[in-house]
C-alpha positions in Angstrom: 0.0 0.0 0.0 2.8 2.4 0.9 4.7 1.6 -2.2 1.7 2.2 -4.4 1.0 5.5 -2.5 4.5 6.7 -3.2 4.0 6.2 -6.9 0.5 7.8 -7.0 1.2 10.6 -4.6 2.9 12.8 -7.3 -0.2 12.4 -9.4 -2.4 13.8 -6.6 0.1 16.5 -5.8 0.1 17.8 -9.4 -3.7 17.8 -9.6 -3.9 19.6 -6.2 -1.3 22.2 -7.4 -3.6 23.1 -10.3 -6.7 23.1 -8.0 -5.0 25.3 -5.4 -3.6 27.8 -8.0 -7.1 28.2 -9.6 -9.0 28.5 -6.3 -6.4 31.1 -5.1 -6.7 33.0 -8.4 -3.0 32.5 -9.0 -3.9 31.2 -12.5 -6.9 32.6 -14.5 -10.0 30.9 -15.8 -8.4 30.3 -19.2 -5.4 28.5 -17.7 -6.8 25.0 -18.0 -7.6 25.3 -21.7 -4.3 27.1 -22.6 -2.2 24.6 -20.7 -4.1 21.7 -22.3 -3.5 23.2 -25.7 0.3 23.3 -24.9 0.1 19.5 -24.1 -1.9 18.6 -27.2 0.1 20.7 -29.7 3.6 20.4 -28.3 4.3 18.1 -25.4 2.2 15.0 -26.2 3.1 14.9 -29.9 6.8 15.0 -28.8 6.2 12.1 -26.5 4.3 10.1 -29.1 6.9 10.7 -31.8 9.8 9.9 -29.4 8.1 6.7 -28.3 7.5 5.4 -31.8 10.8 6.6 -33.2 12.7 4.4 -30.6 10.5 1.3 -30.9 11.9 -1.7 -32.6 10.0 -4.5 -34.2 11.9 -7.1 -32.1 10.7 -5.7 -28.8 7.2 -5.3 -30.1 7.0 -8.9 -31.4 4.7 -10.3 -28.7 1.5 -11.0 -30.7 -0.4 -12.8 -27.9 0.3 -10.1 -25.3 -0.6 -7.4 -27.8 -3.8 -9.2 -28.7 -4.7 -9.6 -25.0 -4.2 -6.0 -24.0 -5.7 -4.6 -27.2 -8.8 -6.8 -26.9 -9.3 -5.8 -23.2 -9.1 -2.1 -24.1 -11.2 -2.4 -27.3 -14.0 -4.4 -25.6 -14.4 -1.9 -22.8 -14.2 1.0 -25.2 -16.8 -0.6 -27.6 -19.3 -1.5 -24.9 -19.2 1.9 -23.2 -19.5 3.6 -26.5 -22.5 1.6 -27.6 -24.3 2.0 -24.3 -23.6 5.8 -24.1 -24.8 6.4 -27.7 -27.9 4.2 -27.1 -28.7 6.4 -24.1 -28.8 9.5 -26.3 -25.2 10.7 -25.8 -23.6 12.5 -28.8 -21.0 10.3 -30.6 -18.2 12.8 -29.8 -19.1 12.8 -26.0 -19.7 9.1 -26.0 -16.3 8.5 -27.5 -14.7 10.6 -24.7 -16.6 8.6 -22.1 -15.5 5.3 -23.7 -11.8 6.2 -23.8 -12.1 7.4 -20.1 -13.2 3.9 -19.1 -10.5 2.1 -21.1 -7.4 4.3 -21.1 -4.9 3.1 -18.5 -2.3 5.6 -17.2 0.6 3.4 -18.5 3.1 6.3 -18.9 2.9 8.0 -15.6 1.9 5.1 -13.3 2.6 2.0 -15.3 6.4 2.2 -15.7 7.3 3.0 -12.1 4.7 0.5 -10.7 5.8 -2.2 -13.1 9.5 -1.7 -12.2 8.5 -1.8 -8.5 6.6 -5.1 -8.9 8.5 -7.0 -11.6 11.7 -5.2 -12.3 13.2 -4.7 -15.8 11.0 -7.5 -17.1 8.1 -5.1 -17.0 9.6 -2.6 -19.4 8.8 -4.2 -22.7 5.1 -5.1 -22.0 4.6 -1.6 -20.5 6.1 0.0 -23.6 3.7 -2.1 -25.8 0.8 -1.1 -23.7 1.8 2.6 -23.9 1.9 2.4 -27.7 -1.5 0.7 -27.8 -3.2 3.2 -25.6 -1.4 6.4 -26.6 -1.4 5.7 -30.4 -4.0 3.1 -31.4 -6.8 3.7 -28.8 -6.2 7.5 -28.9 -6.4 7.5 -32.7 -9.7 5.4 -32.6 -11.3 8.0 -30.2 -10.1 10.9 -32.4 -11.5 9.3 -35.5 -14.9 8.8 -33.9 -15.0 12.3 -32.4 -14.1 13.7 -35.8 -16.9 11.7 -37.4 -19.4 12.8 -34.7 -18.5 16.5 -35.3 -19.0 16.4 -39.0 -22.4 17.3 -40.5 -21.6 16.1 -44.1 -23.9 13.2 -45.0 -22.4 12.2 -48.3 -20.1 9.2 -47.4 -17.2 10.0 -49.7 -17.2 13.7 -48.7 -17.5 12.7 -45.0 -14.5 10.4 -45.4 -12.4 13.0 -47.1 -13.2 15.6 -44.6 -12.4 13.3 -41.6 -9.2 12.1 -43.3 -8.1 15.7 -43.8 -8.8 16.6 -40.2 -6.9 13.6 -39.0 -3.9 14.5 -41.1 -3.8 17.9 -39.5 -4.2 16.5 -36.0 -0.8 16.5 -34.1 -1.8 13.5 -32.0 -2.2 11.4 -35.2 0.6 12.9 -37.3 3.3 12.6 -34.6 3.3 8.8 -34.0 3.1 8.2 -37.8 6.1 10.4 -38.3 7.9 8.4 -35.5 7.1 5.1 -37.2 8.6 6.5 -40.5 11.8 7.5 -38.7 12.0 4.1 -37.0 11.3 2.2 -40.2 14.0 4.2 -42.1 16.5 3.4 -39.3 17.3 7.1 -39.0 19.2 8.5 -36.0 18.1 11.8 -34.7 20.8 14.4 -33.8 21.5 14.7 -30.0 20.1 18.2 -29.9 16.8 16.9 -31.4 16.8 14.1 -28.8 17.3 16.5 -26.0 14.5 18.8 -27.4 12.1 15.9 -27.5 12.9 14.6 -24.0 12.5 18.1 -22.5 9.2 18.7 -24.3 7.7 15.2 -23.8 8.7 15.3 -20.1 6.2 18.2 -19.7 3.2 16.2 -21.1 2.0 14.4 -18.0 2.8 17.1 -15.3 1.1 19.8 -17.4 -1.9 17.6 -18.1 -2.4 16.8 -14.4 -2.1 20.5 -13.4 -4.6 21.4 -16.2 -6.9 18.7 -14.7 -6.7 20.3 -11.3 -7.4 23.7 -12.8 -10.5 22.4 -14.4 -11.8 20.6 -11.3 -11.4 23.9 -9.3 -13.9 25.7 -11.5 -17.1 26.3 -9.7 -20.3 25.1 -11.4 -24.0 25.1 -10.7 -25.1 22.6 -8.0 -27.6 21.1 -10.5 -24.8 20.3 -13.0 -22.6 18.8 -10.3 -25.4 16.5 -9.1 -25.8 14.9 -12.6 -22.2 13.7 -13.0 -20.9 11.5 -10.1 -23.0 8.4 -10.8 -21.7 8.1 -14.4 -18.2 8.8 -13.2 -18.5 6.1 -10.5 -19.7 3.6 -13.1 -16.9 4.4 -15.5 -14.4 4.1 -12.6 -15.7 0.7 -11.6 -15.4 -0.5 -15.2 -11.8 0.9 -15.4 -10.6 -0.6 -12.1 -12.6 -3.9 -12.0 -14.1 -4.9 -15.3 -11.1 -4.1 -17.6 -8.4 -6.0 -15.5 -10.8 -9.0 -15.0 -11.3 -9.2 -18.8 -7.6 -8.9 -19.4 -7.0 -11.8 -16.9 -9.6 -14.0 -18.7 -8.1 -13.3 -22.2 -4.5 -13.7 -21.0 -5.0 -16.8 -18.9 -7.9 -18.6 -20.5 -7.8 -17.6 -24.2 -4.0 -17.3 -24.9 -2.6 -19.2 -21.9 0.2 -16.7 -21.5 3.1 -17.3 -19.0 2.4 -16.2 -15.5 4.5 -13.1 -15.7 2.8 -12.0 -18.9 -0.6 -12.6 -17.3 0.3 -10.6 -14.3 1.6 -7.7 -16.4 -1.5 -7.7 -18.6 -3.8 -7.5 -15.6 -1.7 -4.9 -13.8 -1.5 -2.6 -16.8 -5.3 -3.0 -17.4 -5.9 -2.2 -13.7 -4.2 1.2 -13.9 -6.3 4.3 -13.2 -7.5 6.4 -16.2 -4.8 8.6 -17.7 -5.2 12.2 -18.6 -5.5 11.6 -22.4 -9.4 11.5 -22.3 -9.5 14.8 -20.5 -7.1 16.4 -23.0 -9.3 15.2 -25.9 -12.5 16.6 -24.2 -10.8 20.0 -23.7 -9.2 20.1 -27.1 -12.5 19.4 -28.9 -14.6 21.6 -26.5 -16.7 18.7 -25.3 -18.2 18.2 -21.8 -15.2 17.2 -19.7 -16.7 17.0 -16.2 -17.5 13.2 -16.3 -14.0 12.6 -17.7 -12.2 14.6 -15.1 -14.1 13.0 -12.3 -13.4 9.5 -13.7 -9.7 10.3 -13.8 -9.7 11.6 -10.2 -11.9 8.8 -8.8 -10.0 6.0 -10.6 -6.7 7.4 -9.3 -8.0 7.5 -5.8 -9.6 4.1 -6.0 -6.5 2.6 -7.5 -4.7 3.1 -4.2 -6.8 0.3 -2.8 -7.3 -1.8 -5.9 -3.7 -1.8 -7.0 -2.4 -2.5 -3.5 -4.7 -5.5 -3.2 -3.8 -6.7 -6.7 0.0 -6.5 -6.0 -0.5 -8.2 -2.6 -2.4 -11.1 -4.4 0.3 -11.4 -7.1 3.1 -11.6 -4.6 1.3 -13.7 -2.0 3.1 -17.1 -1.3 1.7 -20.0 -3.2 
């Protein structure tokens, strides 16, 4: 429990820093959106490009683990999306809700927690999971949001418009550019490497501070009362349903080795990352449910991850 708290405490501290600065008027009402725009247009694209540019096919050649983690994320995403759309939610907002329920915080929590629990053996599966959630799952949500925001009814015109929007989106273009660099075997200059590391290092901290700024905004009591139930349901799906599904796929469908099963479950059990909130803010969608899901899942993961790690390392 204490080890898990040590890893999650900086997450809470950064969110609280943003919350405190907004409530004390140290940062203005536009700070959350402007900081989030910095993350979306600069910091996160640098992180995605850097991750893909340094990935090798050899380390990613784990088809059963990739299938396990991808299916667990995709199933949760798909079910939540269908349910939310069926309940009358706009496709763009339903897509944000779906990614909030299926987007594990592999970058900020997954790497240190994996190292703590399994040592260096955790690095490759965590890298694979990070690529899946930050590139594939993120891209899927962006495509659906873009489709939902278009009013064009002619299929070929709609497809062309969405494709053009995706090509201009830095969160899509940057990992594609990284893949091209990796495929070409190109080596970036040291100055470029330093630039990317400095910029990408700001992605998670700035996103968490932006989240705190957003949570500090005062809203009507009626609006506040409508959100918690949905956020609690999405949190339960994230912390309970997704890791349970990952265990079943890993252990029963693919019969992976014990370490791979444990890693798949641990990564699926991570709290929601800040990616869904960044998407909601970037596209101007309703972000309250998303922000509450991130906060609640991070708080809840203190207990759920501690219990999970205790079970994994229990004798026998």
